[in-house]
C-alpha positions in Angstrom: 37.6 106.1 20.2 40.9 107.8 20.5 41.9 110.1 17.6 44.0 108.5 14.9 47.6 110.0 14.8 49.5 109.5 11.6 52.7 111.7 11.4 54.6 112.0 8.2 58.3 111.6 7.8 58.5 115.2 6.7 56.7 116.3 9.8 59.0 114.2 12.1 62.1 115.3 10.5 61.1 119.0 10.6 60.6 118.6 14.4 64.1 116.9 14.7 62.6 113.5 15.4 63.2 110.0 13.7 60.7 107.2 13.9 61.7 103.7 14.8 59.7 102.3 11.8 58.2 103.6 8.5 54.7 102.4 7.8 54.6 101.7 4.0 50.9 102.0 3.3 50.7 100.9 -0.4 48.4 101.8 -3.2 45.6 99.5 -1.9 45.9 100.8 1.6 45.9 104.4 0.5 43.0 104.4 -2.2 40.8 101.2 -1.8 38.2 101.9 0.5 38.0 98.4 2.0 41.7 98.3 2.4 41.8 101.7 4.1 40.0 100.0 7.1 43.1 97.7 7.4 45.4 100.7 7.4 43.4 102.4 10.1 43.4 99.2 12.2 47.3 99.1 11.9 47.6 102.7 12.8 45.4 102.1 15.9 47.6 99.2 17.0 50.8 101.2 16.5 49.4 104.2 18.4 48.1 101.9 21.3 51.4 100.4 21.6 53.4 103.7 21.5 55.3 102.6 18.5 57.2 105.7 17.0 56.2 105.4 13.4 55.5 107.7 10.4 54.3 107.4 6.8 55.7 109.1 3.7 52.2 110.5 2.8 52.3 112.3 -0.8 56.0 111.3 -1.0 55.1 107.5 -1.2 54.8 106.0 -4.7 54.0 102.5 -5.9 56.7 100.1 -5.2 56.7 99.1 -8.9 55.5 95.5 -8.1 52.6 95.5 -10.7 54.8 96.9 -13.5 57.5 94.3 -12.8 55.1 91.3 -12.6 53.4 92.6 -15.9 56.8 92.6 -17.6 57.7 96.2 -17.6 61.1 96.2 -15.9 62.0 99.7 -17.0 59.0 101.3 -15.3 59.7 99.0 -12.2 63.3 100.3 -12.0 62.2 104.0 -12.4 59.6 103.7 -9.6 62.0 101.8 -7.3 64.8 104.4 -7.8 62.5 107.2 -6.9 61.4 105.5 -3.7 64.9 104.6 -2.8 66.0 108.1 -3.2 63.2 109.4 -0.8 63.8 106.5 1.7 67.4 107.0 1.9 66.9 110.8 2.1 65.1 110.1 5.4 67.6 107.4 6.4 64.9 104.9 6.8 66.1 101.7 8.5 62.9 99.7 9.2 59.7 99.4 7.1 56.5 97.7 8.0 53.7 97.1 5.4 50.4 95.5 5.2 50.8 94.4 1.6 52.7 91.2 0.9 53.5 92.5 -2.6 55.1 95.7 -1.3 56.8 93.6 1.4 58.4 91.2 -1.1 59.4 93.9 -3.4 61.0 96.3 -0.9 62.6 93.3 1.0 63.8 91.2 -2.1 64.1 93.4 -5.1 65.2 96.8 -3.8 68.6 95.7 -2.6 69.9 95.0 -6.0 69.0 98.7 -6.9 70.7 99.9 -3.7 67.8 100.0 -1.3 68.6 98.2 1.8 66.1 98.0 4.6 64.7 95.7 7.3 61.2 94.9 6.0 58.6 93.3 8.0 54.9 92.3 7.4 52.4 93.8 9.7 51.7 90.4 11.2 55.3 90.1 12.1 55.3 93.6 13.7 52.1 92.8 15.7 53.7 89.4 16.7 56.8 91.4 18.1 54.4 93.7 19.9 52.8 90.6 21.7 56.1 89.1 22.6 57.5 92.4 24.1 54.3 92.6 26.2 53.2 95.9 24.7 50.0 94.5 23.2 47.5 92.1 24.8 44.0 91.1 23.7 40.8 90.0 25.0 39.7 87.4 22.5 36.1 87.6 23.6 34.9 89.2 20.3 35.9 86.0 18.4 35.2 83.4 21.1 33.8 80.2 19.5 34.2 81.4 16.0 35.6 79.3 13.2 38.5 81.1 11.3 40.2 79.9 8.2 43.4 81.6 7.0 44.2 82.2 3.4 48.1 82.3 2.9 48.9 85.4 0.6 51.5 84.0 -2.0 54.1 86.8 -1.5 54.0 86.4 2.3 53.9 82.5 2.5 55.3 80.8 -0.5 57.6 83.7 -1.6 59.0 84.5 1.8 58.2 81.6 4.3 56.1 83.7 6.6 53.5 81.2 7.9 53.6 81.3 11.7 53.1 85.0 12.6 49.6 85.3 11.2 48.6 82.0 12.7 50.0 82.8 16.1 48.0 86.0 16.1 44.7 84.2 15.2 45.6 81.8 18.2 45.3 84.8 20.5 41.7 85.2 19.6 40.0 82.3 21.5 38.8 81.2 18.1 39.2 77.8 16.2 41.7 77.9 13.3 40.7 75.5 10.6 43.1 75.0 7.9 42.1 74.8 4.2 43.2 71.6 2.4 45.7 73.7 0.3 47.5 75.9 2.9 51.0 77.1 3.9 53.5 75.9 1.3 50.7 74.3 -0.7 48.6 77.4 -0.5 46.4 78.3 -3.7 46.7 81.9 -5.0 43.6 84.0 -4.7 43.9 84.9 -8.3 45.1 88.5 -8.0 48.9 88.1 -7.7 51.5 88.7 -10.5 49.5 91.8 -11.7 46.5 89.5 -12.4 44.4 91.9 -10.4 44.7 94.5 -13.2 43.9 92.5 -16.3 40.9 90.7 -17.8 40.3 87.0 -16.9 41.7 84.4 -19.3 39.6 81.7 -21.1 38.5 79.0 -18.7 35.5 77.7 -16.8 36.2 79.0 -13.3 37.7 82.1 -11.7 40.7 81.4 -9.3 39.1 83.2 -6.5 36.0 81.2 -6.8 38.0 77.9 -6.5 39.8 79.3 -3.6 36.7 80.4 -1.8 35.1 77.0 -2.4 38.0 75.5 -0.4 37.4 78.0 2.3 33.6 77.2 2.5 34.4 73.5 2.8 35.5 74.5 6.6 32.1 76.3 7.2 34.0 79.2 8.6 32.5 82.3 10.3 35.5 84.4 9.2 38.0 84.1 6.3 41.3 85.7 7.6 43.7 87.4 5.1 46.9 89.3 5.3 46.8 91.1 2.1 44.5 93.7 0.6 44.3 92.0 -2.8 43.5 88.6 -1.1 40.9 90.4 0.9 39.2 91.8 -2.2 39.4 88.5 -4.1 38.0 86.3 -1.2 35.3 88.9 -0.6 34.2 88.7 -4.2 34.3 84.9 -3.9 32.1 84.9 -0.8 29.7 87.3 -2.7 29.7 84.8 -5.8 28.2 82.2 -3.4 25.7 84.8 -1.7 27.4 84.1 1.6 28.4 87.7 2.5 25.7 87.8 5.3 27.2 84.7 7.0 30.9 85.0 6.4 33.2 88.0 7.1 36.6 88.5 5.2 38.9 90.3 7.6 42.6 91.2 7.8 44.3 89.8 10.9 45.2 93.5 11.9 41.4 94.2 12.0 40.8 91.2 14.2 43.4 92.2 16.6 42.3 95.8 16.7 38.8 94.7 17.3 39.8 92.2 20.0 41.8 95.0 21.8 38.7 97.2 21.6 40.5 99.9 19.6 
């Protein structure tokens, strides 16, 4: 396995270089042990395709999405302004992120505070790499597998990105089976809108359990996601039904990296 190379913006600037894209790792991708695997998969893909990228490293802070969703607009603007200062200091033009929450905030909410960037989700960037011929996969690892895709709210319904993740799944020689509520009618995993960080409200069933039930109706081998929060919630849902030995919850980047033997 090749060594993982992750240059920082500071290192690149010091050597007089500029990356083509900034990889915004996000809080989950930086600190959550499960989400770190998604981060590594993306880095492997970027390295394999010779994409000139960098991360902010310790200079990256939370986008402010959880603060804004929880109603603390003041904290959100403070966090956003700090990030914009750093991004503009490095003259960042294009950002890729694996977190739809970061994606939505950077793309749609930073411009009104003066932060204007081209922001893409990692599934869109990987789709670009396929179209340009830089990336190819042998789908053998997933041949004959049944995959159902859970649309992240902030990727799908908030930003109309439905095709990129599905196109990537189609590269894997697997069967994509859609849940009854998908695409524009997709159901939230239960973590969005800062719900991830608060106690459950009164009720008879957790949202992620409801969503996992829909996934299980398709008898999938894999539940594919494109968001670290969805990944956590669907994994917990699968555990709730004691199916963790039968069903994997994987990010699309992990599947592509695995199929590319990275």
